[in-house]
DOLUMLUM-944185 format. One record per atom (N, C-alpha, C): z, y, x; atom name. Coordinates in nm, 2 decimals, decimal comma, always signed. Layout:
@z = Z; y = Y; x = X; fipa = CA
...
This chain:
@z = +9,18; y = +13,63; x = +7,03; fipa = N
@z = +9,22; y = +13,51; x = +7,13; fipa = CA
@z = +9,32; y = +13,44; x = +7,06; fipa = C
@z = +9,43; y = +13,52; x = +7,02; fipa = N
@z = +9,55; y = +13,44; x = +6,98; fipa = CA
@z = +9,51; y = +13,35; x = +6,83; fipa = C
@z = +9,39; y = +13,40; x = +6,77; fipa = N
@z = +9,36; y = +13,36; x = +6,64; fipa = CA
@z = +9,28; y = +13,21; x = +6,69; fipa = C
@z = +9,22; y = +13,21; x = +6,79; fipa = N
@z = +9,14; y = +13,12; x = +6,84; fipa = CA
@z = +9,25; y = +13,00; x = +6,88; fipa = C
@z = +9,35; y = +13,04; x = +6,96; fipa = N
@z = +9,45; y = +12,95; x = +7,01; fipa = CA
@z = +9,51; y = +12,88; x = +6,89; fipa = C
@z = +9,55; y = +12,96; x = +6,80; fipa = N
@z = +9,62; y = +12,90; x = +6,67; fipa = CA
@z = +9,51; y = +12,80; x = +6,62; fipa = C
@z = +9,40; y = +12,82; x = +6,60; fipa = N
@z = +9,30; y = +12,74; x = +6,53; fipa = CA
@z = +9,29; y = +12,62; x = +6,62; fipa = C
@z = +9,28; y = +12,62; x = +6,76; fipa = N
@z = +9,27; y = +12,50; x = +6,84; fipa = CA
@z = +9,38; y = +12,43; x = +6,81; fipa = C
@z = +9,51; y = +12,47; x = +6,82; fipa = N
@z = +9,62; y = +12,40; x = +6,79; fipa = CA
@z = +9,61; y = +12,33; x = +6,68; fipa = C
@z = +9,59; y = +12,40; x = +6,57; fipa = N
@z = +9,59; y = +12,35; x = +6,42; fipa = CA
@z = +9,50; y = +12,24; x = +6,41; fipa = C
@z = +9,37; y = +12,24; x = +6,45; fipa = N
@z = +9,28; y = +12,18; x = +6,42; fipa = CA
@z = +9,24; y = +12,06; x = +6,54; fipa = C
@z = +9,28; y = +12,08; x = +6,66; fipa = N
@z = +9,25; y = +12,00; x = +6,77; fipa = CA
@z = +9,37; y = +11,92; x = +6,82; fipa = C
@z = +9,50; y = +11,98; x = +6,83; fipa = N
@z = +9,61; y = +11,92; x = +6,88; fipa = CA
@z = +9,71; y = +11,85; x = +6,77; fipa = C
@z = +9,74; y = +11,93; x = +6,68; fipa = N
@z = +9,83; y = +11,88; x = +6,58; fipa = CA
@z = +9,80; y = +11,76; x = +6,51; fipa = C
@z = +9,87; y = +11,64; x = +6,50; fipa = N
@z = +9,85; y = +11,52; x = +6,45; fipa = CA
@z = +9,78; y = +11,41; x = +6,54; fipa = C
@z = +9,73; y = +11,47; x = +6,66; fipa = N
@z = +9,66; y = +11,35; x = +6,75; fipa = CA
@z = +9,77; y = +11,26; x = +6,78; fipa = C
@z = +9,72; y = +11,16; x = +6,81; fipa = N
@z = +9,80; y = +11,03; x = +6,86; fipa = CA
@z = +9,71; y = +10,95; x = +6,97; fipa = C
@z = +9,80; y = +10,91; x = +7,06; fipa = N
@z = +9,74; y = +10,83; x = +7,16; fipa = CA
@z = +9,69; y = +10,68; x = +7,12; fipa = C
@z = +9,57; y = +10,64; x = +7,16; fipa = N
@z = +9,52; y = +10,51; x = +7,14; fipa = CA
@z = +9,56; y = +10,41; x = +7,25; fipa = C
@z = +9,70; y = +10,37; x = +7,24; fipa = N
@z = +9,76; y = +10,29; x = +7,34; fipa = CA
@z = +9,66; y = +10,18; x = +7,39; fipa = C
@z = +9,61; y = +10,11; x = +7,29; fipa = N
@z = +9,51; y = +9,99; x = +7,31; fipa = CA
@z = +9,40; y = +10,03; x = +7,41; fipa = C
@z = +9,33; y = +10,14; x = +7,37; fipa = N
@z = +9,22; y = +10,19; x = +7,45; fipa = CA
@z = +9,26; y = +10,25; x = +7,58; fipa = C
@z = +9,36; y = +10,31; x = +7,59; fipa = N
@z = +9,45; y = +10,35; x = +7,74; fipa = CA
@z = +9,45; y = +10,22; x = +7,82; fipa = C
@z = +9,52; y = +10,13; x = +7,77; fipa = N
@z = +9,55; y = +9,98; x = +7,85; fipa = CA
@z = +9,40; y = +9,94; x = +7,89; fipa = C
@z = +9,30; y = +9,94; x = +7,79; fipa = N
@z = +9,16; y = +9,88; x = +7,83; fipa = CA
@z = +9,11; y = +9,96; x = +7,96; fipa = C
@z = +9,12; y = +10,10; x = +7,94; fipa = N
@z = +9,05; y = +10,18; x = +8,01; fipa = CA
@z = +9,13; y = +10,16; x = +8,17; fipa = C
@z = +9,26; y = +10,14; x = +8,17; fipa = N
@z = +9,33; y = +10,12; x = +8,30; fipa = CA
@z = +9,28; y = +9,98; x = +8,36; fipa = C
@z = +9,29; y = +9,89; x = +8,27; fipa = N
@z = +9,26; y = +9,72; x = +8,31; fipa = CA
@z = +9,14; y = +9,74; x = +8,38; fipa = C
@z = +9,03; y = +9,81; x = +8,32; fipa = N
@z = +8,89; y = +9,81; x = +8,36; fipa = CA
@z = +8,86; y = +9,91; x = +8,46; fipa = C
@z = +8,95; y = +10,00; x = +8,53; fipa = N
@z = +8,93; y = +10,10; x = +8,60; fipa = CA
@z = +8,91; y = +10,03; x = +8,75; fipa = C
@z = +8,81; y = +10,05; x = +8,81; fipa = N
@z = +8,77; y = +9,98; x = +8,95; fipa = CA
@z = +8,84; y = +10,07; x = +9,05; fipa = C
@z = +8,86; y = +10,20; x = +9,01; fipa = N
@z = +8,93; y = +10,29; x = +9,11; fipa = CA
@z = +9,07; y = +10,23; x = +9,15; fipa = C
@z = +9,13; y = +10,14; x = +9,07; fipa = N
@z = +9,25; y = +10,10; x = +9,13; fipa = CA
@z = +9,25; y = +9,99; x = +9,23; fipa = C
@z = +9,14; y = +9,94; x = +9,26; fipa = N
@z = +9,13; y = +9,86; x = +9,37; fipa = CA
@z = +9,16; y = +9,91; x = +9,50; fipa = C
@z = +9,19; y = +10,05; x = +9,50; fipa = N
@z = +9,22; y = +10,11; x = +9,63; fipa = CA
@z = +9,35; y = +10,07; x = +9,67; fipa = C
@z = +9,42; y = +10,01; x = +9,56; fipa = N
@z = +9,58; y = +9,98; x = +9,59; fipa = CA
@z = +9,57; y = +9,84; x = +9,66; fipa = C
@z = +9,46; y = +9,77; x = +9,67; fipa = N
@z = +9,44; y = +9,64; x = +9,74; fipa = CA
@z = +9,37; y = +9,65; x = +9,88; fipa = C
@z = +9,30; y = +9,77; x = +9,89; fipa = N
@z = +9,26; y = +9,78; x = +10,03; fipa = CA
@z = +9,35; y = +9,77; x = +10,14; fipa = C
@z = +9,46; y = +9,83; x = +10,15; fipa = N
@z = +9,54; y = +9,83; x = +10,27; fipa = CA
@z = +9,59; y = +9,68; x = +10,30; fipa = C
@z = +9,57; y = +9,58; x = +10,18; fipa = N
@z = +9,64; y = +9,44; x = +10,19; fipa = CA
@z = +9,50; y = +9,35; x = +10,22; fipa = C
@z = +9,39; y = +9,33; x = +10,16; fipa = N
@z = +9,28; y = +9,27; x = +10,17; fipa = CA
@z = +9,17; y = +9,33; x = +10,24; fipa = C
@z = +9,17; y = +9,45; x = +10,26; fipa = N
@z = +9,06; y = +9,51; x = +10,34; fipa = CA
@z = +8,97; y = +9,60; x = +10,25; fipa = C
@z = +8,89; y = +9,68; x = +10,31; fipa = N
@z = +8,82; y = +9,77; x = +10,23; fipa = CA
@z = +8,66; y = +9,67; x = +10,18; fipa = C
@z = +8,62; y = +9,60; x = +10,28; fipa = N
@z = +8,51; y = +9,51; x = +10,24; fipa = CA
@z = +8,53; y = +9,45; x = +10,11; fipa = C
@z = +8,65; y = +9,35; x = +10,12; fipa = N
@z = +8,67; y = +9,25; x = +10,00; fipa = CA
@z = +8,71; y = +9,36; x = +9,89; fipa = C
@z = +8,79; y = +9,45; x = +9,90; fipa = N
@z = +8,80; y = +9,55; x = +9,80; fipa = CA
@z = +8,68; y = +9,61; x = +9,72; fipa = C
@z = +8,58; y = +9,65; x = +9,79; fipa = N
@z = +8,46; y = +9,68; x = +9,75; fipa = CA
@z = +8,37; y = +9,58; x = +9,66; fipa = C
@z = +8,40; y = +9,45; x = +9,73; fipa = N
@z = +8,32; y = +9,34; x = +9,67; fipa = CA
@z = +8,40; y = +9,32; x = +9,52; fipa = C
@z = +8,52; y = +9,34; x = +9,52; fipa = N
@z = +8,59; y = +9,30; x = +9,39; fipa = CA
@z = +8,53; y = +9,41; x = +9,29; fipa = C
@z = +8,54; y = +9,53; x = +9,34; fipa = N
@z = +8,50; y = +9,65; x = +9,26; fipa = CA
@z = +8,37; y = +9,61; x = +9,18; fipa = C
@z = +8,28; y = +9,57; x = +9,28; fipa = N
@z = +8,10; y = +9,55; x = +9,24; fipa = CA
@z = +8,12; y = +9,43; x = +9,13; fipa = C
@z = +8,20; y = +9,32; x = +9,17; fipa = N
@z = +8,20; y = +9,22; x = +9,09; fipa = CA
@z = +8,24; y = +9,23; x = +8,95; fipa = C
@z = +8,36; y = +9,31; x = +8,95; fipa = N
@z = +8,41; y = +9,38; x = +8,81; fipa = CA
@z = +8,29; y = +9,44; x = +8,74; fipa = C
@z = +8,23; y = +9,52; x = +8,77; fipa = N
@z = +8,12; y = +9,59; x = +8,70; fipa = CA
@z = +8,00; y = +9,50; x = +8,68; fipa = C
@z = +7,97; y = +9,43; x = +8,78; fipa = N
@z = +7,84; y = +9,33; x = +8,75; fipa = CA
@z = +7,87; y = +9,22; x = +8,65; fipa = C
@z = +7,99; y = +9,18; x = +8,62; fipa = N
@z = +8,03; y = +9,06; x = +8,56; fipa = CA
@z = +8,12; y = +9,11; x = +8,43; fipa = C
@z = +8,13; y = +9,26; x = +8,42; fipa = N
@z = +8,18; y = +9,30; x = +8,30; fipa = CA
@z = +8,31; y = +9,26; x = +8,27; fipa = C
@z = +8,39; y = +9,26; x = +8,37; fipa = N
@z = +8,54; y = +9,19; x = +8,39; fipa = CA
@z = +8,65; y = +9,32; x = +8,41; fipa = C
@z = +8,77; y = +9,29; x = +8,38; fipa = N
@z = +8,88; y = +9,38; x = +8,43; fipa = CA
@z = +8,88; y = +9,36; x = +8,59; fipa = C
@z = +8,96; y = +9,45; x = +8,63; fipa = N
@z = +8,96; y = +9,44; x = +8,79; fipa = CA
@z = +9,06; y = +9,31; x = +8,82; fipa = C
@z = +9,14; y = +9,28; x = +8,74; fipa = N
@z = +9,24; y = +9,18; x = +8,78; fipa = CA
@z = +9,15; y = +9,04; x = +8,76; fipa = C
@z = +9,07; y = +9,04; x = +8,68; fipa = N
@z = +8,98; y = +8,90; x = +8,64; fipa = CA
@z = +8,90; y = +8,90; x = +8,79; fipa = C
@z = +8,85; y = +9,00; x = +8,80; fipa = N
@z = +8,74; y = +8,99; x = +8,92; fipa = CA
@z = +8,81; y = +8,97; x = +9,06; fipa = C
@z = +8,94; y = +9,02; x = +9,08; fipa = N
@z = +9,01; y = +9,00; x = +9,18; fipa = CA
@z = +9,04; y = +8,83; x = +9,20; fipa = C
@z = +9,08; y = +8,79; x = +9,09; fipa = N
@z = +9,15; y = +8,66; x = +9,08; fipa = CA
@z = +9,00; y = +8,56; x = +9,10; fipa = C
@z = +8,89; y = +8,60; x = +9,05; fipa = N
@z = +8,78; y = +8,53; x = +9,07; fipa = CA
@z = +8,71; y = +8,53; x = +9,22; fipa = C
@z = +8,79; y = +8,63; x = +9,30; fipa = N
@z = +8,74; y = +8,65; x = +9,45; fipa = CA
@z = +8,86; y = +8,61; x = +9,54; fipa = C
@z = +8,96; y = +8,55; x = +9,50; fipa = N
@z = +9,05; y = +8,48; x = +9,58; fipa = CA
@z = +9,20; y = +8,55; x = +9,60; fipa = C
@z = +9,21; y = +8,66; x = +9,51; fipa = N
@z = +9,32; y = +8,73; x = +9,51; fipa = CA
@z = +9,42; y = +8,65; x = +9,40; fipa = C
@z = +9,56; y = +8,61; x = +9,46; fipa = N
@z = +9,65; y = +8,57; x = +9,36; fipa = CA
@z = +9,68; y = +8,67; x = +9,27; fipa = C
@z = +9,72; y = +8,61; x = +9,14; fipa = N
@z = +9,77; y = +8,68; x = +9,05; fipa = CA
@z = +9,89; y = +8,75; x = +9,08; fipa = C
@z = +9,98; y = +8,68; x = +9,14; fipa = N
@z = +10,12; y = +8,74; x = +9,21; fipa = CA
@z = +10,08; y = +8,85; x = +9,28; fipa = C
@z = +9,98; y = +8,85; x = +9,38; fipa = N
@z = +9,96; y = +8,96; x = +9,47; fipa = CA
@z = +9,91; y = +9,08; x = +9,39; fipa = C
@z = +9,81; y = +9,05; x = +9,30; fipa = N
@z = +9,76; y = +9,17; x = +9,24; fipa = CA
@z = +9,87; y = +9,23; x = +9,15; fipa = C
@z = +9,94; y = +9,16; x = +9,07; fipa = N
@z = +10,06; y = +9,23; x = +8,99; fipa = CA
@z = +10,16; y = +9,30; x = +9,08; fipa = C
@z = +10,17; y = +9,23; x = +9,21; fipa = N
@z = +10,27; y = +9,31; x = +9,30; fipa = CA
@z = +10,21; y = +9,46; x = +9,36; fipa = C
@z = +10,09; y = +9,45; x = +9,37; fipa = N
@z = +10,03; y = +9,55; x = +9,46; fipa = CA
@z = +9,95; y = +9,68; x = +9,36; fipa = C
@z = +9,89; y = +9,62; x = +9,26; fipa = N
@z = +9,82; y = +9,75; x = +9,15; fipa = CA
@z = +9,92; y = +9,74; x = +9,04; fipa = C
@z = +9,97; y = +9,87; x = +9,06; fipa = N
@z = +10,08; y = +9,91; x = +8,97; fipa = CA
@z = +10,03; y = +10,06; x = +8,94; fipa = C
@z = +9,95; y = +10,08; x = +8,82; fipa = N
@z = +9,88; y = +10,18; x = +8,80; fipa = CA
@z = +9,96; y = +10,31; x = +8,80; fipa = C
@z = +10,09; y = +10,33; x = +8,77; fipa = N
@z = +10,17; y = +10,44; x = +8,76; fipa = CA
@z = +10,19; y = +10,47; x = +8,90; fipa = C
@z = +10,21; y = +10,37; x = +8,99; fipa = N
@z = +10,25; y = +10,38; x = +9,15; fipa = CA
@z = +10,11; y = +10,48; x = +9,21; fipa = C
@z = +10,00; y = +10,46; x = +9,16; fipa = N
@z = +9,88; y = +10,51; x = +9,21; fipa = CA
@z = +9,89; y = +10,65; x = +9,19; fipa = C
@z = +9,98; y = +10,72; x = +9,11; fipa = N
@z = +9,97; y = +10,84; x = +9,08; fipa = CA
@z = +10,07; y = +10,90; x = +9,17; fipa = C
@z = +10,13; y = +10,83; x = +9,27; fipa = N
@z = +10,25; y = +10,88; x = +9,37; fipa = CA
@z = +10,19; y = +10,86; x = +9,50; fipa = C
@z = +10,25; y = +10,95; x = +9,61; fipa = N
@z = +10,22; y = +10,90; x = +9,76; fipa = CA
@z = +10,25; y = +10,77; x = +9,78; fipa = C
@z = +10,19; y = +10,74; x = +9,89; fipa = N
@z = +10,22; y = +10,60; x = +9,95; fipa = CA
@z = +10,10; y = +10,51; x = +9,93; fipa = C
@z = +10,12; y = +10,39; x = +10,00; fipa = N
@z = +10,03; y = +10,29; x = +9,97; fipa = CA
@z = +10,11; y = +10,15; x = +9,95; fipa = C
@z = +10,02; y = +10,04; x = +9,90; fipa = N
@z = +10,08; y = +9,92; x = +9,85; fipa = CA
@z = +10,15; y = +9,87; x = +9,99; fipa = C
@z = +10,11; y = +9,88; x = +10,10; fipa = N
@z = +10,17; y = +9,81; x = +10,21; fipa = CA
@z = +10,27; y = +9,92; x = +10,29; fipa = C
@z = +10,28; y = +10,02; x = +10,26; fipa = N
@z = +10,36; y = +10,12; x = +10,31; fipa = CA
@z = +10,44; y = +10,21; x = +10,19; fipa = C
@z = +10,55; y = +10,16; x = +10,15; fipa = N
@z = +10,62; y = +10,27; x = +10,05; fipa = CA
@z = +10,63; y = +10,40; x = +10,07; fipa = C
@z = +10,63; y = +10,49; x = +9,97; fipa = N
@z = +10,64; y = +10,61; x = +9,99; fipa = CA
@z = +10,78; y = +10,65; x = +10,04; fipa = C
@z = +10,81; y = +10,74; x = +10,12; fipa = N
@z = +10,93; y = +10,80; x = +10,16; fipa = CA
@z = +10,95; y = +10,92; x = +10,13; fipa = C
@z = +11,09; y = +10,97; x = +10,09; fipa = N
@z = +11,11; y = +11,09; x = +10,04; fipa = CA
@z = +11,09; y = +11,20; x = +10,15; fipa = C
@z = +11,01; y = +11,30; x = +10,10; fipa = N
@z = +10,99; y = +11,43; x = +10,20; fipa = CA
@z = +11,10; y = +11,48; x = +10,23; fipa = C
@z = +11,12; y = +11,53; x = +10,34; fipa = N
@z = +11,24; y = +11,61; x = +10,40; fipa = CA
@z = +11,23; y = +11,74; x = +10,32; fipa = C
@z = +11,35; y = +11,80; x = +10,30; fipa = N
@z = +11,38; y = +11,91; x = +10,22; fipa = CA
@z = +11,37; y = +12,04; x = +10,32; fipa = C
């Protein structure tokens, strides 16, 4: 087992680098981020934006703007790192009591 772990580290982990451009593209094209818009524009419109993005091979932002969401609203609400934390776009996360 130890030998396998050493080989895994040596041949699979060491020297790897993040492909920042591909990561950004994946985030921009992730239709799951539309959940941030749902509390603001409603589920039905959010779902329509997701389908539009997929059907027209667009980023979520392009699809949202094509469906009447302003760029300012999108940029204010759809913050990928914020979607990894508790809370919603319309109700900021509050600290949990100790």
